[in-house]
N, CA, C and O of each residue as an XYZ file, in Angstrom:
388
protein
N      -2.609    -72.893     43.246
C      -3.516    -73.916     43.713
C      -4.863    -73.250     44.008
O      -4.929    -72.226     44.688
N      -5.925    -73.849     43.489
C      -7.275    -73.320     43.673
C      -7.844    -73.876     44.974
O      -8.164    -75.062     45.055
N      -7.969    -73.032     45.984
C      -8.431    -73.481     47.299
C      -9.866    -73.054     47.590
O     -10.383    -73.331     48.672
N     -10.500    -72.399     46.660
C     -11.855    -71.877     46.856
C     -12.851    -72.979     47.220
O     -13.802    -72.726     47.958
N     -12.651    -74.167     46.726
C     -13.612    -75.254     46.915
C     -13.219    -76.225     48.023
O     -13.885    -77.244     48.204
N     -12.158    -75.936     48.767
C     -11.740    -76.779     49.886
C     -12.622    -76.474     51.100
O     -12.906    -75.310     51.381
N     -13.054    -77.513     51.818
C     -13.775    -77.297     53.069
C     -12.947    -77.755     54.262
O     -12.962    -77.110     55.310
N     -12.231    -78.853     54.115
C     -11.385    -79.382     55.191
C     -10.030    -79.770     54.620
O      -9.932    -80.338     53.533
N      -8.998    -79.453     55.374
C      -7.640    -79.848     55.014
C      -7.015    -80.489     56.241
O      -7.009    -79.902     57.323
N      -6.493    -81.692     56.069
C      -5.796    -82.378     57.159
C      -4.422    -82.797     56.646
O      -4.303    -83.500     55.643
N      -3.395    -82.351     57.351
C      -2.020    -82.675     56.969
C      -1.319    -83.251     58.182
O      -1.359    -82.675     59.269
N      -0.678    -84.390     57.989
C       0.148    -84.935     59.068
C       1.412    -85.514     58.451
O       1.387    -86.131     57.386
N       2.524    -85.294     59.161
C       3.812    -85.756     58.658
C       4.819    -85.815     59.786
O       4.668    -85.153     60.813
N       5.849    -86.620     59.579
C       6.984    -86.652     60.500
C       7.976    -85.609     60.011
O       8.210    -85.486     58.809
N       8.554    -84.867     60.926
C       9.398    -83.726     60.571
C      10.597    -84.096     59.705
O      11.044    -83.281     58.898
N      11.119    -85.290     59.853
C      12.304    -85.661     59.080
C      11.998    -86.682     57.984
O      12.919    -87.280     57.427
N      10.733    -86.887     57.673
C      10.382    -87.871     56.646
C      10.606    -87.303     55.249
O      10.829    -86.105     55.071
N      10.541    -88.184     54.276
C      10.753    -87.778     52.886
C       9.654    -86.831     52.395
O       9.902    -86.005     51.517
N       8.463    -86.939     52.944
C       7.355    -86.098     52.504
C       7.166    -84.824     53.300
O       6.233    -84.066     53.037
N       8.028    -84.575     54.266
C       7.864    -83.400     55.130
C       7.959    -82.094     54.346
O       7.182    -81.170     54.585
N       8.890    -82.014     53.430
C       9.055    -80.786     52.648
C       7.805    -80.510     51.815
O       7.333    -79.375     51.751
N       7.283    -81.533     51.190
C       6.070    -81.377     50.386
C       4.891    -80.952     51.255
O       4.118    -80.077     50.865
N       4.752    -81.558     52.419
C       3.647    -81.221     53.325
C       3.758    -79.775     53.813
O       2.760    -79.056     53.851
N       4.959    -79.351     54.183
C       5.147    -77.968     54.650
C       4.895    -76.975     53.521
O       4.300    -75.920     53.744
N       5.340    -77.303     52.319
C       5.113    -76.427     51.172
C       3.624    -76.315     50.870
O       3.130    -75.234     50.550
N       2.915    -77.429     50.971
C       1.465    -77.421     50.760
C       0.784    -76.496     51.766
O      -0.063    -75.685     51.392
N       1.150    -76.617     53.030
C       0.554    -75.761     54.063
C       0.869    -74.288     53.814
O       0.015    -73.425     54.015
N       2.079    -74.008     53.382
C       2.475    -72.622     53.122
C       1.738    -72.038     51.917
O       1.568    -70.822     51.826
N       1.303    -72.887     51.002
C       0.638    -72.414     49.787
C      -0.844    -72.103     49.997
O      -1.489    -71.549     49.107
N      -1.382    -72.446     51.146
C      -2.790    -72.157     51.424
C      -2.912    -70.662     51.716
O      -2.302    -70.169     52.664
N      -3.689    -69.939     50.917
C      -3.777    -68.491     51.112
C      -4.529    -68.117     52.385
O      -5.322    -68.900     52.908
N      -4.272    -66.935     52.862
C      -4.912    -66.424     54.071
C      -6.429    -66.383     53.915
O      -7.160    -66.603     54.881
N      -6.899    -66.103     52.710
C      -8.349    -66.049     52.485
C      -9.009    -67.398     52.753
O     -10.140    -67.446     53.238
N      -8.324    -68.483     52.447
C      -8.872    -69.820     52.733
C      -8.833    -70.095     54.228
O      -9.751    -70.698     54.784
N      -7.769    -69.651     54.869
C      -7.627    -69.885     56.306
C      -8.691    -69.138     57.096
O      -9.212    -69.657     58.083
N      -9.016    -67.926     56.669
C     -10.004    -67.130     57.393
C     -11.402    -67.263     56.803
O     -12.364    -66.745     57.371
N     -11.525    -67.942     55.685
C     -12.803    -68.041     54.994
C     -13.629    -69.267     55.314
O     -14.574    -69.572     54.587
N     -13.309    -69.970     56.364
C     -14.136    -71.096     56.764
C     -13.558    -72.466     56.469
O     -14.151    -73.474     56.852
N     -12.428    -72.530     55.806
C     -11.799    -73.823     55.558
C     -11.168    -74.310     56.851
O     -10.356    -73.611     57.456
N     -11.539    -75.503     57.269
C     -10.985    -76.076     58.494
C      -9.639    -76.710     58.158
O      -9.550    -77.570     57.282
N      -8.598    -76.280     58.856
C      -7.245    -76.774     58.598
C      -6.699    -77.419     59.861
O      -6.672    -76.805     60.928
N      -6.267    -78.662     59.726
C      -5.654    -79.386     60.838
C      -4.279    -79.846     60.377
O      -4.160    -80.630     59.436
N      -3.245    -79.353     61.045
C      -1.870    -79.750     60.730
C      -1.273    -80.421     61.956
O      -1.380    -79.914     63.073
N      -0.650    -81.556     61.735
C      -0.114    -82.328     62.852
C       1.272    -82.851     62.491
O       1.457    -83.492     61.457
N       2.243    -82.568     63.359
C       3.588    -83.117     63.195
C       3.664    -84.358     64.072
O       3.489    -84.282     65.288
N       3.923    -85.487     63.454
C       3.953    -86.766     64.158
C       5.302    -86.993     64.824
O       6.322    -86.514     64.329
N       5.321    -87.712     65.932
C       6.606    -88.056     66.556
C       7.366    -89.054     65.682
O       6.768    -89.889     65.002
N       8.670    -88.951     65.715
C       9.508    -89.821     64.881
C       9.319    -91.295     65.208
O       9.379    -92.141     64.316
N       9.094    -91.609     66.471
C       8.966    -93.006     66.890
C       7.559    -93.551     66.679
O       7.340    -94.752     66.839
N       6.623    -92.718     66.333
C       5.230    -93.142     66.197
C       4.970    -93.946     64.933
O       5.827    -94.060     64.056
N       3.785    -94.492     64.862
C       3.403    -95.322     63.727
C       2.553    -94.595     62.696
O       2.185    -95.194     61.685
N       2.235    -93.351     62.910
C       1.381    -92.617     61.979
C       2.032    -92.450     60.622
O       3.256    -92.417     60.498
N       1.184    -92.344     59.602
C       1.671    -92.192     58.237
C       1.519    -90.746     57.780
O       0.603    -90.042     58.203
N       2.427    -90.316     56.914
C       2.324    -88.995     56.312
C       1.113    -88.985     55.383
O       0.881    -89.941     54.643
N       0.343    -87.895     55.429
C      -0.792    -87.791     54.514
C      -1.235    -86.344     54.373
O      -1.064    -85.521     55.272
N      -1.799    -86.072     53.232
C      -2.486    -84.815     52.977
C      -3.876    -85.211     52.504
O      -4.028    -85.965     51.543
N      -4.881    -84.695     53.188
C      -6.264    -85.049     52.873
C      -7.059    -83.765     52.690
O      -7.072    -82.902     53.568
N      -7.719    -83.646     51.552
C      -8.509    -82.454     51.254
C      -9.936    -82.880     50.938
O     -10.169    -83.762     50.112
N     -10.891    -82.235     51.616
C     -12.308    -82.473     51.342
C     -12.842    -81.247     50.615
O     -12.587    -80.112     51.018
N     -13.579    -81.487     49.547
C     -14.112    -80.416     48.723
C     -15.569    -80.132     49.079
O     -16.203    -80.902     49.800
N     -16.089    -79.024     48.566
C     -17.459    -78.611     48.869
C     -18.500    -79.621     48.409
O     -19.593    -79.675     48.973
N     -18.187    -80.417     47.402
C     -19.135    -81.423     46.921
C     -19.022    -82.741     47.682
O     -19.707    -83.708     47.348
N     -18.163    -82.789     48.705
C     -18.000    -83.985     49.523
C     -16.898    -84.916     49.062
O     -16.561    -85.870     49.763
N     -16.333    -84.657     47.900
C     -15.251    -85.497     47.377
C     -13.997    -85.321     48.241
O     -13.652    -84.203     48.624
N     -13.329    -86.419     48.538
C     -12.119    -86.379     49.365
C     -10.954    -86.932     48.559
O     -11.060    -87.995     47.947
N      -9.851    -86.210     48.562
C      -8.623    -86.685     47.932
C      -7.581    -86.851     49.026
O      -7.274    -85.909     49.756
N      -7.039    -88.067     49.131
C      -5.975    -88.371     50.091
C      -4.720    -88.701     49.303
O      -4.748    -89.521     48.386
N      -3.625    -88.057     49.666
C      -2.358    -88.331     48.989
C      -1.246    -88.503     50.016
O      -1.307    -87.979     51.128
N      -0.252    -89.236     49.616
C       0.945    -89.425     50.429
C       1.982    -88.419     49.939
O       2.398    -88.497     48.784
N       2.412    -87.479     50.774
C       3.359    -86.457     50.317
C       4.717    -87.013     49.893
O       5.483    -86.321     49.223
N       5.021    -88.244     50.273
C       6.291    -88.851     49.865
C       6.285    -89.251     48.394
O       7.345    -89.437     47.798
N       5.104    -89.386     47.810
C       4.993    -89.919     46.457
C       5.104    -88.871     45.357
O       5.064    -89.218     44.176
N       5.241    -87.622     45.711
C       5.349    -86.600     44.684
C       5.792    -85.274     45.259
O       5.875    -85.087     46.473
N       6.071    -84.369     44.358
C       6.440    -83.020     44.765
C       5.174    -82.180     44.877
O       4.091    -82.605     44.473
N       5.327    -80.995     45.427
C       4.186    -80.110     45.628
C       3.449    -79.832     44.320
O       2.219    -79.805     44.297
N       4.180    -79.628     43.248
C       3.559    -79.319     41.954
C       2.637    -80.455     41.518
O       1.542    -80.209     41.011
N       3.075    -81.693     41.714
C       2.256    -82.851     41.340
C       0.974    -82.907     42.165
O      -0.109    -83.146     41.630
N       1.106    -82.686     43.469
C      -0.066    -82.717     44.343
C      -1.018    -81.570     44.020
O      -2.236    -81.743     44.012
N      -0.457    -80.416     43.757
C      -1.256    -79.243     43.434
C      -2.092    -79.490     42.178
O      -3.258    -79.101     42.117
N      -1.502    -80.129     41.191
C      -2.236    -80.446     39.958
C      -3.401    -81.385     40.243
O      -4.478    -81.249     39.662
N      -3.178    -82.325     41.130
C      -4.225    -83.278     41.485
C      -5.420    -82.557     42.126
O      -6.571    -82.819     41.777
N      -5.135    -81.656     43.057
C      -6.204    -80.908     43.719
C      -6.856    -79.915     42.755
O      -8.074    -79.740     42.773
N      -6.056    -79.275     41.924
C      -6.587    -78.311     40.966
C      -7.496    -78.970     39.934
O      -8.446    -78.352     39.454
N      -7.212    -80.206     39.599
C      -8.033    -80.926     38.629
C      -9.481    -81.011     39.111
O     -10.410    -80.738     38.351
N      -9.668    -81.384     40.356
C     -11.037    -81.471     40.884
C     -11.627    -80.076     41.089
O     -12.819    -79.871     40.860
N     -10.815    -79.130     41.513
C     -11.301    -77.754     41.687
C     -11.787    -77.180     40.362
O     -12.780    -76.453     40.327
N     -11.094    -77.503     39.270
C     -11.514    -77.027     37.943
C     -12.876    -77.606     37.571
O     -13.711    -76.914     36.989
N     -13.098    -78.879     37.909
C     -14.399    -79.501     37.633
C     -15.508    -78.775     38.388
O     -16.583    -78.529     37.841
N     -15.242    -78.435     39.642
C     -16.237    -77.712     40.437
C     -16.456    -76.299     39.904
O     -17.576    -75.789     39.927
N     -15.403    -75.681     39.432
C     -15.499    -74.334     38.873
C     -16.372    -74.339     37.615
O     -17.207    -73.455     37.427
N     -16.172    -75.338     36.764
C     -16.971    -75.457     35.542
C     -18.435    -75.722     35.891
O     -19.335    -75.122     35.303
N     -18.668    -76.616     36.841
C     -20.040    -76.922     37.260
C     -20.722    -75.681     37.834
O     -21.915    -75.466     37.620
N     -19.960    -74.870     38.561
C     -20.503    -73.636     39.135
C     -20.897    -72.651     38.037
O     -21.938    -71.998     38.127
N     -20.061    -72.544     36.996
C     -20.362    -71.632     35.890
C     -21.578    -72.106     35.099
O     -22.386    -71.294     34.649
N     -21.703    -73.417     34.933
C     -22.854    -73.959     34.212
C     -24.139    -73.702     34.994
O     -25.177    -73.389     34.412
N     -24.061    -73.838     36.317
C     -25.240    -73.641     37.169
C     -25.714    -72.190     37.167
O     -26.898    -71.919     37.366
N     -24.792    -71.263     36.943
C     -25.171    -69.839     36.929
C     -25.847    -69.537     35.643
O     -26.253    -68.399     35.410
């Protein structure tokens, strides 16, 4: 997963929900360089009785925001979605140079 272009990451999930595994895997896949390199990461485990929804939200350097429901796919599917936009930014960066 290309995290170079992430500026904000917000993950929230219920520990026993269908999307919890995907959300935890996503958080584990974020490299240390992104964590210490200025990317703001907010992870929240919701109470089981609460009304909050599972979500993974990533904001990119160009301001584009992608929100996904971790219940709707596996980590590989979500990673492809984020990588697709990261590839666009990577190409734009190379063209600008």
